[in-house]
N, C-alpha and C positions, 0 to 999 in steps of 0.2 A: 519364872520368866521375869526379866527386868525390862521395863519400857522406859526409854529415855527420849525426852522431847527437848528441842532447843527453845530458846527464849521466844523466837518469833512465832513458833507454833503455839506455845502456851499463851502468849499475848493474844493471838488470834482467837483461841478458844474462849478466853475471858471476855474479849470484846464481843464476840458473837452471842454469848450467853447474856452479857450485860444488855445488849440491844434488845433481846427478847424480853427481859425483865422491864426495861424502860417502856417498851411498847405496851406491856400489860399495865404498868402504873399509869401511863397516859390515858389508856382506855378507862381505867377505874376512875381517875380524876374527872374525865369528861362525863361519865355516867352519873357520878355523884353531883357534879355541878348542875346537871340538868334537872335534878330532883328538887322539888319544893318541900319545905318543912322537913329537913333532915332530922333523923333521930340523933340523940347524943352520940351513940356509937358510930353513926355514919359521919358526923362532923369530925369525930376523932380519926376515923379512917381517912377522910379527905385530907386533913392536916398531915397525918402520917405519910400518906402517899405523895403529897406535895414536897415534903422535906426529903423523902426517900429519893424522889426523882431528881431533886437538886443535887443530892450527894452522888447519885449514879452519873449525872452529867459531868461532875468533876472527875470521877474515876474514868469515865469514857474519854475525856480529854487527855488524861494521863496516858492512857493506852493508845492514843492517836486516832480515836474514832472521829468520824465526821458527823456532826449533829444536824447537818442540813437535810 
């Protein structure tokens, strides 16, 4: 079986998946920022998620997503 999807469908799939990942990253950032005295691995996780979210926002913009 061969499944073919046009560009609009694949873009919509990528955008929907990306929005879910962005929501998860934002929640993780919010949770870590609320904590006091983060462990070194938590500080690393926070920095990683901040940079990851920034990159995902760029990709989201490329695919025509609305960040509002």
